[in-house]
SEROSE-860938 format. One record per residue (C-alpha): x, y, z. Coordinates in steps of 0.05 Angstrom, whole numbers. Layout:
<pt px="X" py="Y" pz="Z"/>
...
***
This chain:
<pt px="615" py="1151" pz="-1211"/>
<pt px="546" py="1126" pz="-1226"/>
<pt px="479" py="1155" pz="-1209"/>
<pt px="448" py="1179" pz="-1144"/>
<pt px="381" py="1169" pz="-1112"/>
<pt px="364" py="1227" pz="-1067"/>
<pt px="314" py="1231" pz="-1010"/>
<pt px="303" py="1262" pz="-943"/>
<pt px="315" py="1205" pz="-896"/>
<pt px="365" py="1189" pz="-841"/>
<pt px="333" py="1120" pz="-834"/>
<pt px="361" py="1104" pz="-901"/>
<pt px="433" py="1112" pz="-878"/>
<pt px="460" py="1099" pz="-809"/>
<pt px="409" py="1120" pz="-757"/>
<pt px="458" py="1146" pz="-706"/>
<pt px="506" py="1204" pz="-718"/>
<pt px="567" py="1177" pz="-753"/>
<pt px="620" py="1182" pz="-699"/>
<pt px="671" py="1129" pz="-712"/>
<pt px="624" py="1070" pz="-725"/>
<pt px="610" py="1045" pz="-794"/>
<pt px="548" py="1070" pz="-829"/>
<pt px="510" py="1005" pz="-834"/>
<pt px="451" py="977" pz="-871"/>
<pt px="388" py="1016" pz="-852"/>
<pt px="358" py="995" pz="-785"/>
<pt px="285" py="990" pz="-807"/>
<pt px="237" py="938" pz="-779"/>
<pt px="241" py="877" pz="-823"/>
<pt px="307" py="901" pz="-854"/>
<pt px="366" py="856" pz="-862"/>
<pt px="419" py="846" pz="-810"/>
<pt px="488" py="873" pz="-828"/>
<pt px="518" py="819" pz="-872"/>
<pt px="586" py="790" pz="-866"/>
<pt px="635" py="818" pz="-917"/>
<pt px="645" py="767" pz="-972"/>
<pt px="652" py="808" pz="-1036"/>
<pt px="721" py="828" pz="-1058"/>
<pt px="736" py="900" pz="-1037"/>
<pt px="764" py="950" pz="-1087"/>
<pt px="829" py="988" pz="-1077"/>
<pt px="822" py="1033" pz="-1016"/>
<pt px="857" py="1092" pz="-1049"/>
<pt px="806" py="1089" pz="-1106"/>
<pt px="750" py="1090" pz="-1056"/>
<pt px="778" py="1152" pz="-1021"/>
<pt px="790" py="1187" pz="-1088"/>
<pt px="718" py="1177" pz="-1110"/>
<pt px="690" py="1201" pz="-1043"/>
<pt px="733" py="1264" pz="-1048"/>
<pt px="710" py="1277" pz="-1119"/>
<pt px="636" py="1269" pz="-1101"/>
<pt px="643" py="1315" pz="-1041"/>
<pt px="677" py="1368" pz="-1084"/>
<pt px="622" py="1364" pz="-1136"/>
<pt px="557" py="1354" pz="-1098"/>
<pt px="563" py="1366" pz="-1023"/>
<pt px="509" py="1416" pz="-1002"/>
<pt px="551" py="1459" pz="-955"/>
<pt px="599" py="1491" pz="-1004"/>
<pt px="645" py="1521" pz="-951"/>
<pt px="653" py="1452" pz="-919"/>
<pt px="678" py="1418" pz="-982"/>
<pt px="751" py="1441" pz="-975"/>
<pt px="757" py="1422" pz="-900"/>
<pt px="728" py="1353" pz="-915"/>
<pt px="776" py="1343" pz="-973"/>
<pt px="834" py="1365" pz="-930"/>
<pt px="816" py="1315" pz="-876"/>
<pt px="811" py="1258" pz="-925"/>
<pt px="875" py="1278" pz="-961"/>
<pt px="911" py="1279" pz="-893"/>
<pt px="886" py="1210" pz="-876"/>
<pt px="906" py="1183" pz="-943"/>
<pt px="977" py="1213" pz="-939"/>
<pt px="986" py="1185" pz="-869"/>
<pt px="967" py="1114" pz="-892"/>
<pt px="906" py="1115" pz="-847"/>
<pt px="863" py="1081" pz="-901"/>
<pt px="914" py="1032" pz="-927"/>
<pt px="912" py="957" pz="-915"/>
<pt px="847" py="956" pz="-874"/>
<pt px="785" py="915" pz="-889"/>
<pt px="722" py="947" pz="-917"/>
<pt px="687" py="954" pz="-850"/>
<pt px="747" py="987" pz="-818"/>
<pt px="756" py="1032" pz="-879"/>
<pt px="684" py="1054" pz="-871"/>
<pt px="696" py="1066" pz="-797"/>
<pt px="756" py="1110" pz="-809"/>
<pt px="726" py="1150" pz="-866"/>
<pt px="662" py="1162" pz="-826"/>
<pt px="701" py="1184" pz="-764"/>
<pt px="743" py="1233" pz="-804"/>
<pt px="684" py="1262" pz="-842"/>
<pt px="642" py="1268" pz="-779"/>
<pt px="697" py="1304" pz="-742"/>
<pt px="694" py="1359" pz="-795"/>
<pt px="622" py="1363" pz="-818"/>
<pt px="580" py="1336" pz="-760"/>
<pt px="529" py="1316" pz="-813"/>
<pt px="482" py="1259" pz="-797"/>
<pt px="468" py="1244" pz="-870"/>
<pt px="541" py="1238" pz="-890"/>
<pt px="569" py="1168" pz="-886"/>
<pt px="595" py="1108" pz="-925"/>
<pt px="587" py="1033" pz="-917"/>
<pt px="609" py="971" pz="-954"/>
<pt px="548" py="945" pz="-992"/>
<pt px="564" py="909" pz="-1057"/>
<pt px="492" py="889" pz="-1070"/>
<pt px="465" py="959" pz="-1058"/>
<pt px="521" py="990" pz="-1100"/>
<pt px="506" py="941" pz="-1156"/>
<pt px="432" py="959" pz="-1152"/>
<pt px="447" py="1033" pz="-1157"/>
<pt px="493" py="1023" pz="-1217"/>
<pt px="442" py="979" pz="-1252"/>
<pt px="385" py="1029" pz="-1248"/>
<pt px="418" py="1079" pz="-1294"/>
<pt px="406" py="1154" pz="-1296"/>
<pt px="337" py="1149" pz="-1329"/>
<pt px="307" py="1100" pz="-1280"/>
<pt px="315" py="1129" pz="-1210"/>
<pt px="242" py="1122" pz="-1188"/>
<pt px="249" py="1049" pz="-1171"/>
<pt px="313" py="1053" pz="-1130"/>
<pt px="303" py="1038" pz="-1056"/>
<pt px="233" py="1067" pz="-1047"/>
<pt px="202" py="1054" pz="-1115"/>
<pt px="161" py="998" pz="-1142"/>
<pt px="218" py="948" pz="-1145"/>
<pt px="280" py="930" pz="-1107"/>
<pt px="308" py="927" pz="-1038"/>
<pt px="271" py="985" pz="-1005"/>
<pt px="205" py="970" pz="-1039"/>
<pt px="204" py="901" pz="-1005"/>
<pt px="218" py="933" pz="-937"/>
<pt px="163" py="984" pz="-950"/>
<pt px="114" py="928" pz="-967"/>
<pt px="135" py="886" pz="-907"/>
<pt px="122" py="946" pz="-862"/>
<pt px="56" py="968" pz="-892"/>
<pt px="88" py="1030" pz="-922"/>
<pt px="107" py="1053" pz="-852"/>
<pt px="39" py="1048" pz="-818"/>
<pt px="58" py="989" pz="-774"/>
<pt px="3" py="995" pz="-721"/>
<pt px="-66" py="1025" pz="-714"/>
<pt px="-102" py="1022" pz="-647"/>
<pt px="-162" py="1050" pz="-610"/>
<pt px="-140" py="1075" pz="-542"/>
<pt px="-183" py="1093" pz="-481"/>
<pt px="-232" py="1149" pz="-495"/>
<pt px="-234" py="1136" pz="-570"/>
<pt px="-164" py="1165" pz="-579"/>
<pt px="-139" py="1137" pz="-644"/>
<pt px="-65" py="1118" pz="-649"/>
<pt px="-18" py="1104" pz="-708"/>
<pt px="53" py="1080" pz="-702"/>
<pt px="85" py="1107" pz="-766"/>
<pt px="154" py="1077" pz="-772"/>
<pt px="181" py="1106" pz="-837"/>
<pt px="163" py="1155" pz="-892"/>
<pt px="165" py="1104" pz="-948"/>
<pt px="141" py="1124" pz="-1016"/>
<pt px="120" py="1079" pz="-1073"/>
<pt px="67" py="1124" pz="-1104"/>
<pt px="-4" py="1097" pz="-1106"/>
<pt px="9" py="1038" pz="-1059"/>
<pt px="34" py="1086" pz="-1005"/>
<pt px="-23" py="1134" pz="-1017"/>
<pt px="-72" py="1077" pz="-1008"/>
<pt px="-42" py="1057" pz="-941"/>
<pt px="-41" py="1129" pz="-916"/>
<pt px="-113" py="1140" pz="-939"/>
<pt px="-135" py="1078" pz="-900"/>
<pt px="-96" py="1097" pz="-838"/>
<pt px="-123" py="1168" pz="-839"/>
<pt px="-194" py="1144" pz="-848"/>
<pt px="-184" py="1104" pz="-785"/>
<pt px="-153" py="1162" pz="-746"/>
<pt px="-208" py="1209" pz="-771"/>
<pt px="-258" py="1167" pz="-732"/>
<pt px="-225" py="1183" pz="-666"/>
<pt px="-242" py="1240" pz="-618"/>
<pt px="-167" py="1254" pz="-614"/>
<pt px="-107" py="1231" pz="-656"/>
<pt px="-37" py="1208" pz="-637"/>
<pt px="16" py="1195" pz="-691"/>
<pt px="78" py="1161" pz="-664"/>
<pt px="144" py="1182" pz="-697"/>
<pt px="190" py="1163" pz="-639"/>
<pt px="225" py="1109" pz="-680"/>
<pt px="216" py="1141" pz="-748"/>
<pt px="283" py="1155" pz="-780"/>
<pt px="256" py="1191" pz="-841"/>
<pt px="246" py="1174" pz="-914"/>
<pt px="214" py="1208" pz="-973"/>
<pt px="189" py="1281" pz="-974"/>
<pt px="132" py="1257" pz="-1019"/>
<pt px="105" py="1215" pz="-961"/>
<pt px="112" py="1276" pz="-915"/>
<pt px="75" py="1319" pz="-964"/>
<pt px="18" py="1269" pz="-971"/>
<pt px="10" py="1257" pz="-896"/>
<pt px="13" py="1332" pz="-881"/>
<pt px="-41" py="1343" pz="-934"/>
<pt px="-90" py="1313" pz="-885"/>
<pt px="-78" py="1371" pz="-837"/>
<pt px="-66" py="1433" pz="-880"/>
<pt px="-107" py="1461" pz="-938"/>
<pt px="-91" py="1438" pz="-1008"/>
<pt px="-44" py="1486" pz="-1043"/>
<pt px="-5" py="1503" pz="-979"/>
<pt px="70" py="1508" pz="-990"/>
<pt px="101" py="1462" pz="-939"/>
<pt px="176" py="1468" pz="-953"/>
<pt px="224" py="1490" pz="-1007"/>
<pt px="282" py="1445" pz="-1027"/>
<pt px="349" py="1472" pz="-1052"/>
<pt px="386" py="1417" pz="-1089"/>
<pt px="456" py="1425" pz="-1117"/>
<pt px="453" py="1479" pz="-1170"/>
<pt px="381" py="1464" pz="-1190"/>
<pt px="326" py="1516" pz="-1184"/>
<pt px="289" py="1510" pz="-1117"/>
<pt px="228" py="1464" pz="-1115"/>
<pt px="170" py="1468" pz="-1067"/>
<pt px="129" py="1414" pz="-1034"/>
<pt px="55" py="1432" pz="-1040"/>
<pt px="-3" py="1400" pz="-1001"/>
<pt px="-56" py="1366" pz="-1044"/>
<pt px="-129" py="1349" pz="-1037"/>
<pt px="-140" py="1284" pz="-1000"/>
<pt px="-200" py="1237" pz="-991"/>
<pt px="-248" py="1265" pz="-939"/>
<pt px="-213" py="1332" pz="-936"/>
<pt px="-170" py="1363" pz="-882"/>
<pt px="-180" py="1336" pz="-811"/>
<pt px="-200" py="1392" pz="-764"/>
<pt px="-233" py="1400" pz="-696"/>
<pt px="-195" py="1344" pz="-662"/>
<pt px="-135" py="1346" pz="-615"/>
<pt px="-74" py="1319" pz="-654"/>
<pt px="-10" py="1296" pz="-621"/>
<pt px="55" py="1274" pz="-653"/>
<pt px="105" py="1235" pz="-611"/>
<pt px="179" py="1249" pz="-622"/>
<pt px="246" py="1227" pz="-596"/>
<pt px="320" py="1235" pz="-610"/>
<pt px="311" py="1179" pz="-661"/>
<pt px="259" py="1219" pz="-701"/>
<pt px="301" py="1244" pz="-759"/>
<pt px="300" py="1279" pz="-826"/>
<pt px="233" py="1269" pz="-860"/>
<pt px="202" py="1256" pz="-792"/>
<pt px="230" py="1323" pz="-770"/>
<pt px="200" py="1357" pz="-831"/>
<pt px="132" py="1331" pz="-810"/>
<pt px="145" py="1353" pz="-738"/>
<pt px="164" py="1422" pz="-764"/>
<pt px="96" py="1426" pz="-799"/>
<pt px="60" py="1407" pz="-735"/>
<pt px="93" py="1467" pz="-701"/>
<pt px="94" py="1514" pz="-761"/>
<pt px="21" py="1505" pz="-781"/>
<pt px="-4" py="1493" pz="-711"/>
<pt px="-48" py="1433" pz="-726"/>
<pt px="-23" py="1393" pz="-666"/>
<pt px="25" py="1385" pz="-607"/>
<pt px="92" py="1352" pz="-607"/>
<pt px="102" py="1307" pz="-546"/>
<pt px="167" py="1273" pz="-525"/>
<pt px="239" py="1293" pz="-539"/>
<pt px="274" py="1341" pz="-586"/>
<pt px="286" py="1308" pz="-653"/>
<pt px="353" py="1287" pz="-683"/>
<pt px="370" py="1350" pz="-721"/>
<pt px="383" py="1318" pz="-790"/>
<pt px="355" py="1365" pz="-843"/>
<pt px="398" py="1356" pz="-904"/>
<pt px="373" py="1319" pz="-964"/>
<pt px="417" py="1260" pz="-983"/>
<pt px="435" py="1221" pz="-1045"/>
<pt px="463" py="1151" pz="-1048"/>
<pt px="523" py="1140" pz="-1094"/>
<pt px="557" py="1075" pz="-1114"/>
<pt px="631" py="1083" pz="-1099"/>
<pt px="683" py="1039" pz="-1132"/>
<pt px="628" py="989" pz="-1147"/>
<pt px="623" py="961" pz="-1076"/>
<pt px="611" py="1018" pz="-1027"/>
<pt px="551" py="1064" pz="-1019"/>
<pt px="562" py="1137" pz="-1000"/>
<pt px="505" py="1178" pz="-970"/>
<pt px="520" py="1250" pz="-987"/>
<pt px="481" py="1312" pz="-967"/>
<pt px="463" py="1346" pz="-1033"/>
<pt px="405" py="1391" pz="-1014"/>
<pt px="372" py="1427" pz="-957"/>
<pt px="301" py="1445" pz="-938"/>
<pt px="275" py="1514" pz="-924"/>
<pt px="212" py="1521" pz="-883"/>
<pt px="159" py="1574" pz="-900"/>
<pt px="185" py="1620" pz="-844"/>
<pt px="257" py="1606" pz="-863"/>
<pt px="311" py="1560" pz="-836"/>
<pt px="308" py="1486" pz="-821"/>
<pt px="323" py="1438" pz="-764"/>
<pt px="394" py="1418" pz="-781"/>
<pt px="437" py="1411" pz="-718"/>
<pt px="382" py="1433" pz="-670"/>
<pt px="323" py="1388" pz="-682"/>
<pt px="250" py="1405" pz="-669"/>
<pt px="230" py="1417" pz="-597"/>
<pt px="165" py="1388" pz="-568"/>
<pt px="110" py="1428" pz="-536"/>
<pt px="106" py="1375" pz="-481"/>
<pt px="176" py="1353" pz="-463"/>
<pt px="180" py="1283" pz="-432"/>
<pt px="223" py="1221" pz="-438"/>
<pt px="211" py="1178" pz="-500"/>
<pt px="181" py="1120" pz="-462"/>
<pt px="128" py="1164" pz="-428"/>
<pt px="109" py="1206" pz="-488"/>
<pt px="48" py="1164" pz="-507"/>
<pt px="19" py="1167" pz="-437"/>
<pt px="32" py="1242" pz="-434"/>
<pt px="-4" py="1252" pz="-500"/>
<pt px="-63" py="1211" pz="-474"/>
<pt px="-66" py="1253" pz="-411"/>
<pt px="-70" py="1317" pz="-451"/>
<pt px="-119" py="1288" pz="-501"/>
<pt px="-167" py="1260" pz="-449"/>
<pt px="-163" py="1323" pz="-406"/>
<pt px="-178" py="1366" pz="-467"/>
<pt px="-236" py="1321" pz="-487"/>
<pt px="-264" py="1321" pz="-416"/>
<pt px="-265" py="1398" pz="-415"/>
<pt px="-310" py="1399" pz="-476"/>
<pt px="-351" py="1336" pz="-462"/>
<pt px="-423" py="1331" pz="-440"/>
<pt px="-431" py="1320" pz="-365"/>
<pt px="-450" py="1247" pz="-377"/>
<pt px="-382" py="1234" pz="-411"/>
<pt px="-338" py="1280" pz="-370"/>
<pt px="-330" py="1234" pz="-310"/>
<pt px="-308" py="1175" pz="-352"/>
<pt px="-257" py="1216" pz="-389"/>
<pt px="-230" py="1243" pz="-324"/>
<pt px="-221" py="1172" pz="-297"/>
<pt px="-185" py="1152" pz="-361"/>
<pt px="-140" py="1213" pz="-356"/>
<pt px="-122" py="1194" pz="-284"/>
<pt px="-97" py="1126" pz="-308"/>
<pt px="-58" py="1157" pz="-365"/>
<pt px="-26" py="1207" pz="-317"/>
<pt px="-4" py="1150" pz="-272"/>
<pt px="29" py="1115" pz="-332"/>
<pt px="68" py="1178" pz="-347"/>
<pt px="91" py="1190" pz="-275"/>
<pt px="157" py="1172" pz="-244"/>
<pt px="157" py="1102" pz="-215"/>
<pt px="148" py="1094" pz="-139"/>
<pt px="210" py="1063" pz="-106"/>
<pt px="199" py="988" pz="-93"/>
<pt px="214" py="995" pz="-19"/>
<pt px="151" py="1037" pz="-11"/>
<pt px="107" py="985" pz="-44"/>
<pt px="123" py="920" pz="-7"/>
<pt px="73" py="935" pz="48"/>
<pt px="15" py="926" pz="-1"/>
<pt px="35" py="856" pz="-24"/>
<pt px="-1" py="796" pz="4"/>
<pt px="-61" py="750" pz="-1"/>
<pt px="-132" py="777" pz="1"/>
<pt px="-200" py="743" pz="5"/>
<pt px="-234" py="709" pz="-53"/>
<pt px="-169" py="684" pz="-84"/>
<pt px="-139" py="753" pz="-96"/>
<pt px="-65" py="766" pz="-90"/>
<pt px="-22" py="828" pz="-97"/>
<pt px="52" py="817" pz="-111"/>
<pt px="112" py="862" pz="-121"/>
<pt px="144" py="841" pz="-187"/>
<pt px="201" py="880" pz="-219"/>
<pt px="187" py="941" pz="-178"/>
<pt px="113" py="943" pz="-197"/>
<pt px="52" py="919" pz="-158"/>
<pt px="10" py="868" pz="-195"/>
<pt px="-61" py="849" pz="-179"/>
<pt px="-86" py="779" pz="-194"/>
<pt px="-151" py="744" pz="-183"/>
<pt px="-159" py="670" pz="-197"/>
<pt px="-201" py="661" pz="-260"/>
<pt px="-202" py="737" pz="-267"/>
<pt px="-163" py="799" pz="-285"/>
<pt px="-88" py="807" pz="-277"/>
<pt px="-60" py="877" pz="-281"/>
<pt px="-6" py="924" pz="-260"/>
<pt px="-27" py="973" pz="-205"/>
<pt px="-9" py="1046" pz="-216"/>
<pt px="-5" py="1094" pz="-156"/>
<pt px="-51" py="1155" pz="-161"/>
<pt px="-52" py="1177" pz="-88"/>
<pt px="-37" py="1156" pz="-16"/>
<pt px="-57" py="1082" pz="-11"/>
<pt px="-95" py="1091" pz="-76"/>
<pt px="-81" py="1055" pz="-142"/>
<pt px="-114" py="1046" pz="-210"/>
<pt px="-113" py="980" pz="-249"/>
<pt px="-74" py="991" pz="-312"/>
<pt px="-117" py="940" pz="-349"/>
<pt px="-182" py="970" pz="-322"/>
<pt px="-175" py="1045" pz="-313"/>
<pt px="-247" py="1049" pz="-290"/>
<pt px="-229" py="1013" pz="-226"/>
<pt px="-190" py="1041" pz="-167"/>
<pt px="-163" py="1002" pz="-108"/>
<pt px="-158" py="1038" pz="-41"/>
<pt px="-120" py="1003" pz="15"/>
<pt px="-153" py="1005" pz="83"/>
<pt px="-111" py="1009" pz="147"/>
<pt px="-121" py="1000" pz="221"/>
<pt px="-66" py="1022" pz="269"/>
<pt px="-21" py="1030" pz="209"/>
<pt px="-30" py="958" pz="184"/>
<pt px="-67" py="942" pz="119"/>
<pt px="-132" py="906" pz="133"/>
<pt px="-160" py="901" pz="63"/>
<pt px="-176" py="935" pz="-3"/>
<pt px="-235" py="977" pz="-23"/>
<pt px="-254" py="972" pz="-97"/>
<pt px="-281" py="1039" pz="-123"/>
<pt px="-312" py="1039" pz="-192"/>
<pt px="-329" py="1094" pz="-240"/>
<pt px="-402" py="1074" pz="-240"/>
<pt px="-405" py="1088" pz="-165"/>
<pt px="-405" py="1016" pz="-141"/>
<pt px="-357" py="994" pz="-86"/>
<pt px="-339" py="932" pz="-46"/>
<pt px="-288" py="914" pz="8"/>
<pt px="-242" py="853" pz="7"/>
<pt px="-205" py="835" pz="71"/>
<pt px="-132" py="817" pz="74"/>
<pt px="-112" py="746" pz="91"/>
***
């Protein structure tokens, strides 16, 4: 039945729970679209037989092996898998396995090229499969900068990293993480975005976590098949552990597996706050097996155990600040800027408070459009305010253009310039103009019309 490459990573199978749809090629930025089926498919009964044998031998939840086998045997006897194309066979097998196991790492898809790659590696050369130095996943890792797809300085010197996948290629990955963490270390607060991180290698989790916990700390223990347990241990990193800064990690229901391990360390070791949504709840460690030479089966073969016991399978990791995925970044900025303002010198406190006000407006519920139309119109000096897509937008000829975020009655902040507020002036209920109020204390009035 070939060899298996195992890793902790829902991104490396189907991202969504397998509930009747085919487990597809991994949905990673820069990854390939699902290809049309061209290769000749093997006999369906042979595929089912190999899947059953692999489950019986290696599936991590021993008391679930018999129910899974029974479900697949029932489908086989009923002709459910006969005379269907490879995609439909994958659909049906996934639906039947999901109905029994509810396991987000368990799934099969038709992938002749991937299966061929797995077979070709051989049992002594697993390090290069998918996430190693060569092959399919290595290219995706390189194309996505080993997961660190974006670094940015936000208002108030809050440093942000969008970390899209826990890729691991040894020294190349270490170099990228070292560079990214040197950048984040220069911030007054740190935000790591895992909202679209479907997982990956526990080695990458271990190395990233090593920047926040002392070297030698046991992070997690893995139980794999019948092997003795192995532990993931933090190591010494360039510059040492980052301390004394607010740290935020953004999560969503798409944050899965290895991303959830990292989120568990944030909570367990207390080095930061989780902001966003509860994670996917995919804890099992999976292997990829070539099946019948043309399919790839992702099978849960191990499970993690956190230092205080248990793991996140089926329940996910809950955030400290619960908020919708699309507002998590703004919410983290609010908390970071507010925290920094509380500790800042008086000269810096006012600016941080203004920046926090803008971030809070970004995280707030939108104001209904019918309450905003009154503000639209032309103002002096070539200024216009228009209602576009339910949002007020300010525009000045040859000048700034920005969304306007409500922060109080008749009071808005410019999204593109959080140090400037716009207060609408009224007479007898009608808007007569706008008063610009700036953080430096300056102010000027612009009439409507």
